[in-house]
C-alpha positions in Angstrom: 87.9 53.7 108.1 90.9 55.4 109.8 92.8 53.6 112.4 94.3 55.4 115.4 97.8 55.1 113.8 96.7 56.6 110.4 95.0 59.5 112.2 98.2 60.2 114.0 100.1 60.1 110.7 97.5 62.5 109.2 97.9 65.0 112.1 101.7 64.8 111.8 101.5 65.4 108.1 99.2 68.4 108.6 101.6 69.8 111.2 104.5 69.4 108.8 102.6 71.1 105.9 101.5 73.9 108.1 105.1 74.6 109.2 106.3 74.4 105.6 103.5 76.8 104.5 104.5 79.3 107.1 108.2 79.1 106.1 107.3 79.6 102.4 105.1 82.6 103.3 108.1 84.2 105.2 110.5 83.5 102.3 108.0 85.0 99.8 107.7 88.1 102.0 111.5 88.4 102.1 111.7 88.1 98.3 109.0 90.8 97.9 110.8 93.1 100.4 114.1 92.7 98.5 112.4 93.3 95.2 110.9 96.6 96.6 114.4 97.7 97.8 115.9 96.8 94.4 113.2 98.9 92.7 114.0 101.9 95.0 117.7 101.5 94.2 117.0 101.4 90.4 114.8 104.4 90.7 117.5 106.4 92.6 120.1 105.4 90.1 117.9 106.4 87.2 117.3 109.8 88.8 121.1 110.2 89.2 121.5 109.3 85.6 118.8 111.7 84.5 120.3 114.6 86.5 123.7 113.8 84.9 122.3 113.5 81.4 120.4 116.7 81.6 123.0 118.9 83.2 126.4 120.1 82.5 127.9 118.3 85.5 131.1 116.4 85.0 130.5 112.7 85.7 133.2 112.8 88.3 131.1 115.3 90.3 128.1 113.0 90.1 130.3 110.0 91.2 131.7 112.0 94.2 128.4 113.5 95.4 125.2 111.7 94.3 126.3 108.1 94.0 127.8 107.8 97.5 124.5 109.2 99.0 122.4 106.7 97.0 124.6 103.8 97.9 124.8 104.8 101.6 121.0 104.9 101.8 120.7 101.3 100.5 123.5 99.8 102.4 121.6 100.2 105.7 118.4 98.5 104.3 
């Protein structure tokens, strides 16, 4: 049988676990969002590499034109 004190402890423990669960869900969402942005950056860099590899552009042209555009896009995220 639960005493009044043990019920209070159980309610306190439930509140702590609920708060921890909420925090962990927020942290998980943050990690997923960052992973999504990382995937977009990798995809953009691969497109840049593909354009460079399949063209006659000098790599300096790619560095001066495409890469700053890609980097600028992801700096604001």
